[in-house]
C-alpha positions in Angstrom: 81.3 120.1 91.1 77.9 118.4 90.6 79.3 116.3 87.9 82.0 115.1 90.2 79.4 114.1 92.8 77.3 112.1 90.4 80.1 109.9 89.1 80.5 107.8 92.2 83.6 106.8 94.0 85.0 104.3 91.5 84.4 106.6 88.5 85.7 109.6 90.4 89.0 107.7 91.1 89.4 107.1 87.4 88.5 110.7 86.7 91.1 111.8 89.2 93.8 109.8 87.5 92.8 111.3 84.2 92.8 114.7 85.8 96.3 114.0 87.2 97.6 113.1 83.8 95.9 116.0 82.2 96.8 118.6 84.8 100.5 117.6 84.8 100.5 118.9 81.2 97.7 121.5 81.3 98.1 125.2 81.6 95.5 126.3 84.3 95.4 129.8 83.0 95.0 128.7 79.4 91.9 126.6 79.8 88.6 127.9 78.4 86.9 127.4 81.7 89.7 127.1 84.3 88.8 125.4 87.6 90.0 127.4 90.6 93.2 126.0 91.9 91.8 124.9 95.3 88.8 123.2 93.7 91.3 121.0 91.9 93.4 120.6 95.1 90.2 119.5 97.0 89.8 116.7 94.4 93.4 115.7 94.9 92.9 115.5 98.7 89.8 113.3 98.3 91.6 111.0 95.9 94.7 110.7 98.0 92.3 108.9 100.4 91.7 106.4 97.6 95.3 105.9 96.6 96.9 105.6 100.0 96.5 102.7 102.4 96.5 103.2 106.1 97.4 100.4 108.7 94.3 98.9 110.4 95.2 100.6 113.7 94.7 104.0 112.1 90.9 103.4 112.5 89.0 102.8 115.7 86.7 100.3 113.7 85.8 99.3 110.2 83.3 102.1 109.8 85.4 104.9 111.3 85.7 107.9 109.0 88.7 108.9 107.0 89.3 112.4 108.3 90.8 115.0 106.1 92.1 117.8 108.3 93.0 121.4 107.4 95.5 122.9 109.8 95.5 126.7 109.8 93.7 129.0 107.4 91.3 127.2 105.0 92.0 128.0 101.4 89.3 125.5 100.1 86.2 127.3 101.2 83.3 124.9 100.5 85.1 122.9 97.7 86.5 120.2 100.0 83.2 119.7 101.8 81.3 119.4 98.5 83.9 117.0 97.1 83.7 114.5 100.0 80.0 114.9 100.9 78.4 111.4 100.9 81.6 109.6 99.7 83.2 106.5 101.2 86.5 104.9 100.6 86.8 101.2 101.5 83.7 101.5 103.7 85.0 104.6 105.5 83.0 107.8 105.1 85.0 110.9 104.5 84.8 113.9 106.8 86.5 117.3 106.8 87.8 118.9 110.0 89.2 122.4 110.3 91.9 122.6 112.9 93.4 125.7 114.4 96.2 124.2 116.6 98.5 121.2 116.3 97.0 119.9 119.5 93.7 119.6 117.7 95.1 116.9 115.3 93.7 113.7 116.8 92.3 111.1 114.5 93.3 112.6 111.2 94.3 110.6 108.2 95.1 113.3 105.6 96.3 116.6 107.0 96.6 119.6 104.7 99.0 122.0 106.3 98.0 125.5 105.2 100.3 128.2 104.1 99.5 130.1 107.3 101.4 127.3 109.1 104.5 127.4 106.8 106.8 128.7 109.5 106.0 125.6 111.6 106.1 122.8 109.0 109.1 121.1 110.6 107.5 121.3 114.1 104.2 119.9 112.8 105.8 117.1 110.9 108.0 116.2 113.9 105.0 116.1 116.2 103.2 113.7 113.8 106.3 111.4 113.2 105.4 107.8 113.6 101.6 108.5 113.3 99.7 107.3 110.2 98.9 110.8 108.9 99.5 111.7 105.3 100.8 115.3 105.4 100.0 117.4 102.4 100.9 121.0 101.7 101.5 123.4 98.9 104.2 125.7 100.3 107.7 126.0 99.0 110.1 123.2 100.1 107.2 121.3 101.8 108.7 117.9 101.1 112.3 119.0 101.8 111.0 120.1 105.2 109.6 116.7 106.0 106.2 116.8 104.5 104.9 113.8 102.5 103.0 115.3 99.6 103.3 118.7 97.9 100.8 120.1 95.5 102.6 122.6 93.5 101.6 125.0 90.8 104.5 125.0 88.4 104.2 127.3 85.4 100.4 127.2 86.0 100.3 123.4 86.1 99.4 121.4 89.2 102.1 118.8 90.0 102.3 116.2 92.8 105.6 115.7 94.6 105.8 112.7 97.0 108.5 112.3 99.7 108.5 108.5 100.2 110.7 108.3 103.3 108.2 109.9 105.7 105.3 108.1 104.0 106.9 104.7 104.7 108.0 105.7 108.2 104.3 106.5 109.0 103.3 103.0 107.9 101.4 104.3 104.8 101.4 102.7 101.3 100.9 104.8 98.2 99.4 103.2 95.1 101.7 102.7 92.2 99.0 104.5 90.1 99.7 107.7 92.0 103.4 107.2 92.1 103.5 106.9 88.3 102.1 110.4 87.9 104.0 112.1 90.7 107.5 113.4 91.1 108.8 110.9 93.7 111.6 111.8 96.1 113.3 108.8 97.7 
């Protein structure tokens, strides 16, 4: 993790794309020193902030933070906090918020919907419809249930699945670099 912090935002973005390309073909259990699944997913969340553009009205001002929220039980532990500590994307500092209830989701830009909320994915997505919030989850059928980005562990390989319809409806734009390495549903 210390190595990731020292690389800086630009190099970390390049590293992320390399990781995405490698992970899509890497067996997590077969690595000599496998990184925990949620440590990798924390890096994905951080980098989604770099490869997604929000409309200007998503921020109260030019220095407002990009907020990464976790709704429900937190599977990341300290990994996500360590990953974003001191980082900025386009002048916006990154902050992490842990949220217990849907009503707590206020000024959030990336929302990880935890497995503990899997029974309510449709309700959560419906409540956020029309808001510039990138919804991310790793539960079965997350995208089919209206979520935008699913991080899935398929045969011990992390994959990214993107549901473009709700992304566009929220006024978000995903970089072609990310779209190239993702399984895109239109």
